[in-house]
ZAZALO-809847 format. One record per residue (C-alpha): x, y, z; residue number from 1. Coordinates in nm, 3 decimals. Example, Ala and Ser with C-alpha at 12.3 -4.5 7.8 and 13.67 -1.06 7.14 Angstrom:
BEGIN
      c1      c2      c3   i
   1.230  -0.450   0.780   1
   1.367  -0.106   0.714   2
***
This chain:
BEGIN
      c1      c2      c3   i
  12.785   6.563  12.864   1
  12.505   6.425  12.772   2
  12.246   6.602  12.551   3
  11.885   6.621  12.641   4
  11.615   6.819  12.549   5
  11.525   7.118  12.761   6
  11.506   7.128  13.086   7
  11.299   7.373  13.299   8
  11.402   7.662  13.221   9
  11.476   7.645  12.926  10
  11.859   7.433  12.889  11
  11.907   7.085  12.800  12
  11.859   6.804  13.039  13
  11.717   6.492  13.031  14
  11.505   6.300  13.343  15
  11.482   5.943  13.422  16
  11.590   5.897  13.060  17
  11.275   6.018  12.949  18
  11.212   6.361  12.683  19
  11.108   6.550  12.877  20
  11.051   6.808  12.559  21
  10.960   7.208  12.614  22
  10.689   7.279  12.375  23
  10.664   7.667  12.250  24
  10.344   7.833  12.116  25
  10.522   8.042  11.903  26
  10.791   7.956  11.647  27
  11.047   8.123  11.367  28
  10.719   8.244  11.090  29
  10.829   8.012  10.787  30
  10.681   8.280  10.556  31
  10.833   8.590  10.701  32
  10.884   8.847  10.480  33
  10.933   9.147  10.697  34
  10.863   9.459  10.406  35
  10.535   9.300  10.380  36
  10.441   9.295  10.728  37
  10.627   9.627  10.777  38
  10.325   9.764  10.510  39
  10.046   9.563  10.680  40
  10.113   9.727  11.027  41
  10.162  10.098  10.815  42
   9.859  10.080  10.648  43
   9.671   9.898  11.015  44
   9.757  10.263  11.210  45
   9.690  10.479  10.827  46
   9.359  10.678  10.856  47
   9.034  10.672  11.111  48
   9.047  10.365  11.315  49
   9.308  10.179  11.340  50
   9.311   9.772  11.227  51
   9.382   9.560  11.570  52
   9.313   9.246  11.407  53
   9.627   9.296  11.143  54
   9.859   9.367  11.424  55
   9.723   9.070  11.602  56
   9.769   8.887  11.305  57
  10.138   9.059  11.273  58
  10.300   9.063  11.576  59
  10.128   8.718  11.829  60
  10.233   8.526  11.550  61
  10.637   8.590  11.469  62
  10.926   8.496  11.683  63
  11.078   8.763  11.894  64
  11.399   8.791  11.615  65
  11.124   8.837  11.326  66
  10.962   9.132  11.547  67
  11.314   9.291  11.565  68
  11.378   9.278  11.231  69
  11.027   9.389  11.132  70
  11.129   9.715  11.375  71
  11.427   9.766  11.154  72
  11.254   9.749  10.865  73
  10.970   9.961  10.948  74
  11.169  10.254  11.064  75
  11.381  10.237  10.779  76
  11.036  10.243  10.559  77
  10.821  10.521  10.732  78
  11.149  10.670  10.923  79
  10.960  10.610  11.239  80
  10.945  10.411  11.526  81
  10.691  10.102  11.520  82
  10.664  10.132  11.892  83
  10.625  10.520  11.892  84
  10.313  10.470  11.622  85
  10.159  10.177  11.758  86
  10.151  10.358  12.108  87
   9.987  10.644  11.951  88
   9.769  10.421  11.797  89
   9.683  10.197  12.136  90
   9.545  10.204  12.470  91
   9.487  10.011  12.813  92
   9.621   9.628  12.845  93
   9.635   9.581  12.453  94
   9.844   9.815  12.463  95
  10.060   9.696  12.685  96
  10.056   9.315  12.546  97
  10.254   9.451  12.169  98
  10.462   9.662  12.314  99
  10.640   9.326  12.518 100
  10.625   9.161  12.223 101
  10.824   9.473  12.006 102
  11.060   9.414  12.310 103
  11.342   9.115  12.334 104
  11.194   8.882  12.678 105
  11.496   8.996  12.825 106
  11.423   9.361  12.732 107
  11.060   9.312  12.890 108
  11.243   9.123  13.174 109
  11.438   9.422  13.226 110
  11.141   9.711  13.221 111
  10.941   9.518  13.448 112
  11.258   9.493  13.700 113
  11.293   9.865  13.693 114
  10.911   9.949  13.723 115
  10.909   9.702  14.004 116
  11.206   9.910  14.196 117
  11.016  10.247  14.070 118
  10.933  10.476  14.298 119
  10.777  10.438  14.633 120
  10.758  10.143  14.736 121
  10.910   9.827  14.563 122
  10.628   9.501  14.377 123
  10.866   9.216  14.572 124
  10.652   8.950  14.358 125
  10.781   9.073  14.048 126
  11.173   9.063  14.155 127
  11.121   8.662  14.276 128
  10.826   8.589  13.932 129
  11.155   8.719  13.693 130
  11.447   8.647  13.881 131
  11.373   8.289  14.062 132
  11.260   8.116  13.725 133
  11.533   8.221  13.469 134
  11.841   8.098  13.350 135
  12.219   8.192  13.418 136
  12.171   8.318  13.054 137
  11.879   8.481  13.082 138
  11.992   8.674  13.396 139
  12.303   8.775  13.213 140
  12.047   8.916  12.930 141
  11.899   9.122  13.154 142
  12.146   9.222  13.314 143
  12.274   9.338  13.000 144
  11.939   9.491  12.903 145
  11.878   9.670  13.200 146
  12.264   9.844  13.218 147
  12.140   9.943  12.779 148
  11.749  10.104  12.842 149
  11.810  10.243  13.168 150
  12.257  10.361  13.254 151
  12.200  10.177  13.564 152
  12.304   9.796  13.745 153
  12.074   9.664  13.772 154
  12.230   9.499  14.144 155
  12.270   9.789  14.239 156
  11.931   9.886  14.202 157
  11.799   9.505  14.366 158
  12.040   9.577  14.680 159
  11.910   9.973  14.726 160
  11.579   9.873  14.737 161
  11.583   9.503  14.896 162
  11.714   9.375  15.248 163
  11.860   9.057  15.448 164
  11.824   8.787  15.309 165
  11.602   8.827  15.012 166
  11.835   9.074  14.903 167
  12.109   8.798  14.942 168
  11.926   8.550  14.723 169
  11.868   8.742  14.464 170
  12.169   8.935  14.450 171
  12.318   8.578  14.454 172
  12.121   8.457  14.169 173
  12.219   8.786  14.027 174
  12.607   8.627  13.944 175
  12.393   8.390  13.696 176
  12.630   8.124  13.866 177
  12.379   7.833  13.876 178
  12.485   7.488  13.776 179
  12.381   7.372  13.474 180
  12.514   7.050  13.434 181
  12.292   6.747  13.439 182
  12.528   6.499  13.691 183
  12.355   6.403  14.049 184
  12.588   6.356  14.298 185
  12.431   6.097  14.569 186
  12.664   6.217  14.835 187
  12.641   6.532  14.812 188
  12.260   6.543  14.773 189
  12.224   6.365  15.137 190
  12.490   6.582  15.245 191
  12.350   6.898  15.177 192
  11.979   6.754  15.276 193
  12.178   6.726  15.642 194
  12.265   7.093  15.600 195
  11.922   7.261  15.492 196
  11.795   7.046  15.800 197
  12.081   7.196  16.024 198
  12.040   7.513  15.943 199
  11.671   7.467  15.979 200
  11.423   7.207  16.139 201
  11.740   7.132  16.448 202
  11.789   7.488  16.533 203
  11.650   7.737  16.707 204
  11.644   8.006  16.396 205
  11.708   7.961  16.104 206
  12.042   8.000  15.904 207
  11.938   8.116  15.581 208
  12.309   8.172  15.467 209
  12.281   7.759  15.419 210
  11.980   7.764  15.223 211
  12.084   8.068  15.019 212
  12.447   7.847  14.888 213
  12.241   7.543  14.769 214
  11.882   7.693  14.654 215
  12.137   7.919  14.422 216
  12.408   7.741  14.296 217
  12.291   7.352  14.310 218
  12.205   7.192  13.968 219
  11.813   7.141  13.895 220
  11.869   6.787  13.901 221
  12.118   6.771  14.229 222
  11.799   6.970  14.396 223
  11.583   6.733  14.260 224
  11.791   6.427  14.467 225
  11.853   6.648  14.747 226
  11.488   6.746  14.849 227
  11.418   6.329  14.802 228
  11.735   6.280  15.040 229
  11.575   6.521  15.266 230
  11.246   6.345  15.251 231
  11.381   6.002  15.323 232
  11.605   6.123  15.594 233
  11.374   6.379  15.832 234
  10.996   6.294  15.707 235
  10.939   6.628  15.543 236
  10.837   6.787  15.179 237
  11.128   7.113  15.178 238
  10.823   7.309  15.081 239
  10.673   7.264  15.440 240
  11.002   7.309  15.617 241
  11.043   7.670  15.422 242
  10.687   7.738  15.486 243
  10.801   7.716  15.896 244
  11.087   7.856  15.907 245
  11.099   8.159  15.667 246
  10.806   8.444  15.614 247
  10.700   8.721  15.350 248
  10.935   8.747  15.065 249
  11.219   8.509  15.164 250
  10.938   8.269  15.160 251
  10.813   8.314  14.807 252
  11.191   8.325  14.643 253
  11.305   7.998  14.874 254
  10.913   7.846  14.700 255
  10.917   7.971  14.410 256
  11.279   7.829  14.319 257
  11.148   7.506  14.423 258
  10.910   7.479  14.234 259
  11.039   7.568  13.884 260
  11.319   7.278  14.043 261
  11.008   7.034  14.058 262
  10.783   7.114  13.803 263
  10.876   7.483  13.613 264
  10.553   7.411  13.387 265
  10.274   7.347  13.713 266
  10.497   7.718  13.862 267
  10.356   7.906  13.571 268
  10.043   7.749  13.510 269
   9.968   7.810  13.877 270
  10.076   8.142  13.855 271
   9.845   8.210  13.556 272
   9.573   8.085  13.755 273
   9.609   8.291  13.996 274
   9.644   8.573  13.842 275
   9.216   8.517  13.735 276
   9.101   8.353  14.044 277
   8.854   8.552  14.222 278
   8.731   8.884  14.149 279
   8.948   9.127  13.977 280
   9.259   8.982  13.736 281
   9.595   9.085  13.724 282
   9.677   9.157  13.406 283
  10.031   9.220  13.449 284
  10.156   8.811  13.547 285
   9.921   8.725  13.228 286
  10.141   8.945  12.960 287
  10.458   8.874  13.179 288
  10.381   8.494  13.129 289
  10.265   8.430  12.792 290
  10.449   8.650  12.661 291
  10.843   8.570  12.802 292
  10.708   8.195  12.728 293
  10.537   8.173  12.425 294
  10.883   8.104  12.273 295
  11.047   7.844  12.561 296
  10.757   7.581  12.686 297
  10.359   7.813  12.695 298
  10.258   7.464  12.515 299
  10.357   7.305  12.759 300
  10.224   7.494  13.049 301
   9.912   7.469  12.808 302
   9.902   7.087  12.913 303
   9.982   7.135  13.220 304
   9.694   7.415  13.335 305
   9.473   7.132  13.200 306
   9.600   6.879  13.399 307
   9.587   7.096  13.689 308
   9.251   7.246  13.723 309
   9.047   7.042  13.424 310
   8.963   7.357  13.198 311
   9.226   7.466  12.866 312
   9.371   7.805  12.923 313
   9.251   7.952  12.676 314
   8.886   7.926  12.800 315
   9.030   8.072  13.162 316
   9.144   8.354  12.927 317
   8.868   8.414  12.742 318
   8.607   8.433  13.036 319
   8.844   8.694  13.240 320
   8.960   8.935  12.955 321
   8.781   9.054  12.696 322
   8.892   9.286  12.381 323
   9.187   9.336  12.160 324
   9.406   9.247  12.476 325
   9.182   8.896  12.484 326
   9.228   8.856  12.143 327
   9.565   8.903  12.105 328
   9.663   8.671  12.432 329
   9.433   8.348  12.254 330
   9.672   8.455  11.966 331
   9.986   8.394  12.146 332
   9.799   8.069  12.283 333
   9.820   7.897  11.934 334
***
């Protein structure tokens, strides 16, 4: 199999033989020194007042692996957990972002999923945003982190908190069994397009199981070919079909998979825009996307944002957030 640049969710992919390179905003910090950083953070939290600027400078400019190393070094030097120290010093959304950065992305995702299912009511939008946009390996890592952090089984929790075909698509995705190859089988694309048509437009009611199988298991290049075939054969955009054939959380899950298949970075750019649009800001979504995409494709998401909204993501965040929270988000963008 030909190795290409990293694809929509972070694996290798060639797109019309053009490089579709995904760019992160955070890379391995070349001059990293865990002991020096630990001392800097200790000093920032010591005495009266906290040096938030120093905290941002360190945490927003290190890779996830380096932050893990820093946590260990801090504990061995000062005999206490860095998370606990920062938790006692900080508050609000700034604290949430700092603690998110101290987790590995898969641990942060696991915590977000647990939070979404804990207590009364379920925040289905979080389940969709995490499970429908992650690669097989990311999902495996999230399941393992979930088990380790909460001693619970993620699939069992998802099953007890959801129902119907929405539950089925999430459980399918949790198997982390999507083909992640690059091969496109044109005949299969045509057949799948027919199957989707037969399961949706062509019948009274929708056979969601056909949608499930195709959307949860085919590789992304194959899905693109299928959606194209659908338009040619039936003159309709697959997103319009999903909108007219499904509703609620299931519609949201299917559309997320389709949008990530077509352009994952545009999907996240739109989510960020929506989080800041109108009155009030959805800070949890800003934190989730910036923290989990910083080392994958945040630079590319920034470019998409400008393309779509003729405004830089940094400017949008500056006008929608304030204080140290705004400053740490901006730091993650650079």
